[in-house]
N, C-alpha and C positions, 0 to 999 in steps of 0.2 A: 242253044242246046249245049255248047261246050261249057257255059258258065254254069248251068244245071248241073251237067257232069262232074264239074269241079265242086261244086256244092255237095254234092251227094258222096264223091271221093273224100272230101274233108270231113264230113259226118262219119264216114266209116272209119277213117283213120283215127279219129278222136275216140270212138267207140272203142276201137280195137286196143288203143292205148289205155284206157280205163279198165277194160276187161284184163288186161295183162297185168296192170299194176294190183288190181284186185286178186288174180290168180298166183301171182308170182310168190307170195309168203306161203300159200298153200301147198303148191308145188314144191316149193325148196324145203319145207318141214316133211313132206312126204319122202322126198329124196334123201334127206338127211336120217330119217327114220329106217332106211335100208343100207345105211351104210355101217362100217366098223367103226370104232372110237378113233382109229388111226386115220381112216378116210375122211372123217368129218373135220379133222383137224388140219388136213392137208393144205398147203398154200403153194401156188394157187389152187383153189377149190376143183376137186375132180368131178368132171361131169360123167366121164365113164368109169363105171367100177363094177366090181362083182356083188349083187345084191343079196343081202341075207335079213332073215327075220329074227335075228337074235334079240333085237332091241324089244320087239314086240313079245317074245317068249318071257323076256326077263320083268316087263311091266304087268304082264297079265298072269303069270305063273310063277315068277319069283319070290324072293323074300320082302320085296317092296310092292307087291301087287296092288294094281289099282282097280281091281274088280269090287271090293266093298264101296270104294269111292264113288265108281259109276253107278253102283245101286243105291247109294246115299242122294246122288244127284237125280236119279230118275225118280225116286219117292218124293223128294223136295218138288222137283220140278211138275211132276204129275199131280200132286197133291194141291200144290199152288193152283195150278191150271184149273184144276175141278171145282175146288172151293170159290175161286174168283169167278168162273163163269156162272155158277149157281146163284151166286149174289149179284152180280154185274147185270145179267139179262133182265130181272124184274126192276133194279134200280133204274138202269137205262130207259126201261119203257116208261117208268113211272115219271122221270124227268122230261121225256120227250112228249108224252101224251096226256099225262094229268096235270090238275090245277090243284095246288095244295100251299098252305102257307109255309114260307121259307124255301120255295121252290128255287128262287134267285139265289139265296145264299147256298144252298145246298151245291147248285151247279158252279158258283164261285168256288168253293171249298175245293170240289172235285178238279178243277182246273188249278188252284193254287197249290194243291199237293204236289203237281208236277214241277213246280218251281223250286220247292226246297231242297239245298244242297245236300246230299247224303251224308257227307263228313259232318254236317252240323247236327245231325240227328241220331248219329249211330251211338253215341255216349250214351244219351237217355234211353234209347233202346236196348243197351247192353246193362245199364242199371236195373231197368224194370224186369228184364228177363233174369236177371240174378236174384232179384228180390223174390220171384216166384218160383225160383229153382228150374227154369227153363232154358238155362244155357247148355248148348252142347245137346240139344234135342231136336226131333222132327218138329214137334208142334210149336217149338219157340221160333225156330228159322221160318217155318211156313207162315207163322203169324206176323213176322216181320216183313216177309216177301209180300203178304197181302196188302200191307200199308201202303205200297207203291203200286202193286199190280192191279188192285181194284180200282183205284180212281182212273189209272190208264185205260182200263176195259170199259169201264163207264163212259169216259170221255170218247173213246172210239166208237162204242156202239151207239150213242146217243143219235149221231147223225144218220144213221140207218134207219133207226125207228122213226125219225122225223119225215123221211121220205116215203113212208108209208101212206097211201091216201086214207084220210077218214073214212071215206066213203065206205071202205070194205069193213070196218068195225062196226059203222052204224048198221050195214046190212045183216051183219052176224047178230047184233044185238035185236033187231027186228024179228029174227028167226028164233029167238029166245035163248041164244047163246050167253053164258056169263061172261064175266070180263077174264076170269082166268081161263076158262075154256077158248075165248077169243084170242088170248095171248098164245095159247099153246097150238091151237089149230090153224089160225089166219096169219099172226103176225110173225110168229117165230119162223115158219117156212120162208117167208117172204125176204128175211133177213139172215138166212142160212150161210150166204156168201160172207156177209159181214161177220159172223159169229165165227166162221172158219178162220177168217183173217184174225180175229181177235186171240183165238185160241193159239194160233202160231206165235204170234208175238208174246203173248204172255208165257208160253213155255219157253220160248228163246230166252226172254229177259230172266227167267228164273234159273235157265240152265247155265246160261254165261255171267251171273251175277258172282262177283268176287269180294268186293269191299265189306258187305254184311256178313259173308260167309267165313271169311278171315278171321273176324272179330268175334262171330257169335257161335262157331264150330269148336270142335275139339278133337278128341281121339275118338269117341263113338260116332259121331257124325261129321263127317269130313268130305265136302262136295270135291268132284274131281277138279275143278278150277283152283282149289286150294291145295291138293295131293301133289300137283305139278311142282310146287315148290320142294318137294322132298328130294328131287334131282338137281337142287341147285344149292350149294353150300360156299362157304367163305373159301375154302381149299380149291374147289373145282366144281363145273358144271358138266353133268353127264348129258351132253349134247344129244346123243342118239336116243336115248331113253326119253328124253324130254320131248323130242319130236314125235316119238312114237305114241306117247301120252297126249300130245296136241292133236294128232291125227285121229286118235280113238275117241277124242273129246268131241272133235268136230263131225265125225261119222253120223252120230244121231241127228245133228241139226241139218247137215246136209241130206240126209234121207227124208227128213220131214220136209224140207223144202220142196225135195222132187215130188214125193208122193201128194204134198198139197198144193202144187204148183196152180193146177187148174182152179181151185177153190180160191187161191189167193189172187189170182188175176180177175176172176170173177167178182170176187168180194170188193177189190179195189176199183173196179171199173163201173159197178152197177150205181153206186151213189153219184158217181161223176155224170154217168148217163142221164140219171133221174134229175140231178140238179140242173143240168144243161137244158133239160126239158122244160123245167118249171120256170126256169131263166126266160 
């Protein structure tokens, strides 16, 4: 019994260490966003201080407001997510359930696109968008985001479609349902958890993306991940404002994780349970 308790205590201690290591940067950014410029530069760092919302007022309503950048991030992330899911669901269903020439090559292509280093393809992307006049536009950035979010979504959804028994489709066909109606009425409700997981990951990837955004955006379309660097210069770094922007940028992601937690857990466990049953 003593050895068992020691193992449990060790697991709890290690888990707490990982949780604290994950939470510390978020908590530190939040605390710095409530400090003044004098307090944030104090050494040793001040733990007890008088909180102020001055940094949030400056970044939201001041001359360097990030509200347009937050709007740009929402438009890009939502647009990328919607288009990705509209294309990924039927594509993943086709790869998982249908037989057609080139199926193996298509599956390999989807997997191979996840192995390409972004640095190696960003220059060709820039040249293509510049050639068609889509630099610093929503459609240009969303198009580029689709090039890596769509293969990722297809690769993630295929496993969920493969876990659906073929007997469910055959029963629907015997009742006179078409393939499209079967997909909409029978298959999609069964993989709703997997679709929710994919939606969350696609949105997060689009929201947090920086490398493509900093090269392909400009003054018209500038996501919040790029706008953060407005507060960093050679002369100084405005730490309080930078911390406030980082907190505001994390807030939608945190809220999405909280509201979608149930679907994420369900979607991540359904495939494992079904896979275990099949083995």
